[in-house]
C-alpha positions, -999 to +999 in steps of 0.1 A: -129-046+375-119-011+384-099+005+412-130+015+431-141-022+432-107-034+444-104-007+471-140-015+483-132-052+485-099-046+502-115-024+529-144-049+534-120-078+538-096-059+560-123-047+584-140-081+587-107-099+592-094-073+617-126-074+638-127-112+639-090-116+647-090-089+673-119-106+691-103-140+690-069-126+703-086-107+732-107-137+741-076-159+742-062-135+768-037-115+747-030-079+757-053-055+737-024-036+722-005-067+711-038-082+698-045-051+678-010-051+662-013-088+653-048-084+640-037-054+618-008-074+603-029-105+595-058-085+582-035-066+559-020-098+546-053-116+541-069-086+523-039-083+501-041-119+491-078-115+484-073-086+461-042-102+445-063-133+437-090-112+422-064-095+400-050-128+390-084-141+380-090-110+359-056-112+342-060-149+333-097-144+323-109-171+347-144-169+362-144-153+396-174-160+418-164-133+443-161-106+416-196-109+401-210-077+414-185-054+395-206-054+363-187-080+344 
């Protein structure tokens, strides 16, 4: 697992989570600017947890079903 893989996964997770949360917050009636700030915060937290979990699995040599496409 290299840095390029982790950055790619972080970006994919961040964009997907941000888009989903922003849509949910706006549909619920939250102001767009406040919804964007909340979505940015939670997208960053969730992407960080995702990458942290991948690093943990790599460190402990556990199988990671989400990390299969990195050539391992």
